[in-house]
N, C-alpha and C positions, 0 to 999 in steps of 0.2 A: 504493500500500500504506500502511496506517495501523496504528499499534500502540496497544494498550489494556490495561487491567487489569480483572479481575473478582476480587472479594474476598469471602470468607466466613470462618467461624471456623477453618477448616483452613489456608487458603492464600491468598496474594496471587498470582493466576494471571495471567501475562502472555501476550498473544496478538496475532497480526497478522491483519488482514483484507486480502484481495486478491481481485480479480475482482469482477464486478458482476452476476452471474447471479441468477435468482430462486430457484435451489435452493442449499441450504447444504451444504457439505462440511466436516465436522470432521476435522482433520488431526493425526496423531500421528507425530512424527519419530523418527529413529533415535538410538541412543546417541551422545553427543558433538555432536549437531546442534542445531537450534533450530527455532522455529516458521516460519521462512522456507524450510525445505527444499523444500516443494512449490510454491514460487512459480514454478518452471519450468513448471508446468501452466497458468499464467494465460493465456499467449498463445493457446493452443489451446482452453482450456475455460472461460476467464473470462467468456464471455458466457452460459454455461449455469449456472455455479456461482459463488457467493460462498464463497471458502475462508476458514476460520478455522483458523489454524495456531497451536497452543498451544506455548509453551515448557513442556516436561514437567518433572516434579519433579526437582530437583537439576540443572537446566539453565538457563543464562542468567539471565533476569530473574524467573523464577518462584521464590518462596520460601515454604516452610512457615512458619506462624506460630511454630511451635516446631520448629527444625531441629537439635535436640540428638541425641546418640547414642541416648539413651533412647527418644525418639520414633521414630527410624529403626528401632530394634530391634522396637518394638511393631508397626510396619507399618501398612498401610492395607488395608481390606477392599474387595471388589468393590462392596458396597452403598455404601460411602463415596464411591467414585469415581462411581458412578451418581448419587448425590445431588448431587455437585458438578456433573456435566453437566446434570442436571435443573435445578438452581438457575441455572446459566449460561443455559440455554435459556429459562427463564421470564423472566430479566432481559432477554434479547435479543428476546423475542417469537417464538422459534423453535418451530414445532410439529412439523416433520419435518426429517430431515437424512440425508445419506449420510456414510460414514465411510471414511477412508483411513489406513492405518498402514504403517510400514516398520520392519522388524527389531524393535528394542525396542518401537517404537510399536505393533506388532501385538498386544502384550499388552494395551495400553489399548483398542485397537480391538475385540478379541474380548470383553473384559469388557463394553464398552458394548453389543455385540450380544447377549450373554447376558442382560444386565440390562434393556435398553430396546428390545427388538426391535420393538415396535409403533410406534416412532418412526422406524425406519430404512428407507430406500429401497434403498440399495446399500452393500455392504461390499467394500472393496478392501484386500487385505493383500499386501504385497510382502516378499520374504525373510522368510517367516512363522515367526519364532522361536516364536510362541505355539503353533504346532502341534507342535513338538518342539524345545525349547530346548537339548537336548543334556545329556550327563552332567556337563560342567564347570559350567555355569550352575546346574543342579539341585543339585549338590554344594555349591557355595558359598552358594546362597540358602536351601535347605531343610534341609540337614543341619546339626545343631548343631555337629558337629565341623568341617565345612567352613566354616561361617560364622565360627566362632571363629578358624580359621586366617586367613581373609580379614581379620578385624578386626585381628589382630596384624600382618598384612602391610601394611595401609594406614598403620599407625603408624610404619613403617620407611621410610626414604628410598630404600633399595636393594633390599629383598626382592622387591617386586612386579615391578620391572624384571627381576630375575634369573629370577623365575618365568615371565614372558612369554617370555624368551629360551629357557628350558627347554621350554616348550610348543611354541615354534616349532621347536626342534631335534627334538622328539618327533613333530612334525607334528600336534599336537592342534589348532593353529591354523595358517592359512597366512600367507604374507608380507603379504597385503593386510590381514588382520585384525590382524596384529602391528603394522603401521604405524598403524592406527587407534587401537588400544589404547595403544600407546606414547605417542602424542600426548596422551593423556588422563590421564596419571598423573605429570606432571612436577612438580606442587606438592602440598603437604599438602591444600589445598582440593580439588584434582582427585582425589586419592586417596580422600578422604572421600566425594566424590560417587560415585566408582566403587563403593565399598563400599555406599553408600546405595542405589544403583540395584539392586544384587543383593538387598539385604535388605528394603528398604521395600516392594517390589512382590512379595514372595514368595507372597502369596495370589492373585496374578493368574494362577494356573494354569488353563489352559483345561479346562472341563468339556465334553468332546466330545459326550456325550449331550444335555446341556442346550443346547449351541450348535446342534447338528444340529436339534433340535426347534424352536428359535427361528427359525432360518433357513428351515426348511421350512414351518412353520405360517404365517409371514408372507410366504412366497415372496420372500425378499430376494435380489436379484441379487447374486451373490458372485463376485469375481474374485480369483484367487490367482496371483501373479506370482513366478516363480523365476528365478534366474540359473543358466545352464547350468554355469558355472564357479564357482559359490558353494559352497565346501566346508563352510561353517558351516551353511547351511540348504539342502541340495541339493533338486532337484526331487522326489525320491522321498518326502520326508517328508509326512505327512498324506494319502498316497494313499488309504488305506482310508476315512479320514474324509470326504474330498472326494467319494468315490464315493457316499456316502449322501445327498448334497445334490441337491435337485431342480432348482436353478437356479444352477449353478456353472460357471465357465469357468476353465480352467488355461492359463497362458501361460508359456513358457520362453524367456527372452531370452538372446541370446548375450553374457552379461555375467557378471562375478563378483558379489561381495556388493554393491559400490557400483554400484547399477543406476539411480539416479534421474538419468537422462540423456535424450538425445534419443529413443532407441529406446523408452524407457519412456513418454515423452510421446506419441509416435506410436501406440503400442499402445493406450494408454488412450483416446486420441482416437477411434480406430476402434471401440472397444468401447462408448463412452459417448455418442457423437453419432449 
């Protein structure tokens, strides 16, 4: 595995390369993770794919050129992300690619599928937040009131932690999600990144009509992977949307939200080789 940077006027984008296959797989990790999250796939699929695992915005080594609160509030458009991916592909000589995303990363993956469908061979999304992010994420990212509340909370050392405990008690989030989120808000920088991920990406709302058209017109092989015990993004979400696709496979693993494990690898191996 090697690590690299790609830079334009928006961002200094850090990414990893692993695998040695002739096909490219652009990889978008989950919240609080990094570009190495899908390295677990290399042993089984590394001869077919070269994986490019990006550190996403506000994660690890990737930094916006202007990472101020003003820029975060302005947000990024789908076209801007598509232009970033296009510029990256031109720099790397990539003509076609597949896409894999997990949880938060599925928002990136579906934007790329909407904007650049003629370049895509396969779309794999696991724990697909992009199909139905839920009321909580929508409130804090899209509602002016909700976003203002979130902004005030990240400036406090204790409010966000108290809120998470309340959500757990009310069963808005389960224990697994609570542990993940609790580990991501321990410092001022982490709390800012937490806020930024809600706010900066708020335009990454899936346009189901447009995505359906893109996937069907290009006959893109689409794989949707759910965890049977994932309370955040359960198997039922996106059922009507997926039914409209011509070339879609749905898999339900006996997992919770954290599903990038051996069973995930074995399932994808069977579907992709």
